[in-house]
Every structure is written in structure tokens, then in C-alpha cells.
C-alpha positions in Angstrom: 242.4 110.5 -34.4 242.1 106.8 -33.6 244.5 105.4 -31.6 245.2 102.0 -30.1 243.1 98.6 -29.5 240.9 97.0 -31.8 237.6 98.3 -33.0 235.9 97.7 -29.9 238.5 99.5 -28.0 238.8 102.5 -30.2 239.9 105.8 -28.3 239.8 109.2 -30.2 242.6 111.4 -29.2 243.5 114.7 -30.7 247.2 115.2 -31.7 247.7 117.3 -28.7 246.0 114.8 -26.1 248.5 112.3 -27.5 251.4 114.3 -26.8 250.1 115.0 -23.3 249.5 111.2 -23.0 253.1 110.4 -23.9 254.4 112.8 -21.4 252.0 111.7 -18.9 253.2 108.1 -19.3 256.6 109.0 -18.7 255.5 110.2 -15.3 255.5 113.9 -15.8 253.2 116.0 -13.2 250.8 118.7 -14.7 253.4 121.4 -14.2 256.2 119.4 -15.9 254.0 118.6 -18.9 253.1 122.3 -19.4 256.7 123.2 -19.4 257.4 120.3 -21.7 254.7 121.2 -24.1 255.1 124.9 -23.7 251.5 125.3 -22.9 249.5 126.7 -19.8 248.9 124.6 -16.7 245.2 125.0 -17.4 245.6 123.7 -20.8 247.4 120.6 -19.4 244.7 120.1 -16.9 241.9 120.4 -19.8 243.7 117.8 -21.8 244.4 115.5 -18.9 240.7 115.5 -17.9 239.7 114.9 -21.4 242.1 111.9 -21.8 240.7 110.4 -18.3 237.2 110.9 -19.8 237.9 109.5 -23.1 239.6 106.4 -21.6 236.6 106.0 -19.3 238.5 105.6 -16.0 239.1 107.9 -12.7 242.7 108.8 -12.6 245.9 109.3 -14.7 247.2 106.1 -13.0 244.3 104.1 -14.8 244.9 106.1 -17.9 248.7 105.0 -18.0 248.1 101.6 -17.0 245.5 101.4 -20.2 247.3 103.2 -22.4 250.2 100.9 -22.2 247.9 97.9 -22.4 246.4 99.4 -25.7 249.8 99.9 -27.2 249.9 103.6 -27.2 254.0 103.4 -26.6 254.2 101.5 -29.8 
């Protein structure tokens, strides 16, 4: 699923990655995300790693910053 930005800034996230991203933006830790979404901690870690890779950044802080800039909160 395409989300955010213009053609140049396309980032394709799964529905679950979008859910994880929303909770990340809210400042939740990985264990809190796992509890909130009723998934395992290892699943959350896999999604967070995938999101970081897709945003082409090195940290969840950078993901959060870029996600806000790209309108993922809209």
C-alpha cells in the first residue's frame, strides 16, 4: 500500500506496518506496541526493522520525523 508524499517519496507499507508506525509515532516502546496490537515482541521488532529499511533511515527517531513530514498522521 502506498502512503505519504509525492511520486518521488513513495513508501509502500503493509497495513500492519502502518499500524505499528502510528503507535511508534505516539512514542510507544516495542513492548508497548506488542501489547497494544496483541502481537509478539519479535513480530514488532520485525515490523519496526522493515519500516526503518523502507524509510531508508537508521533509527526509529528518524522514521518518526520523516513520517510526520510525509503526512502519515493525516
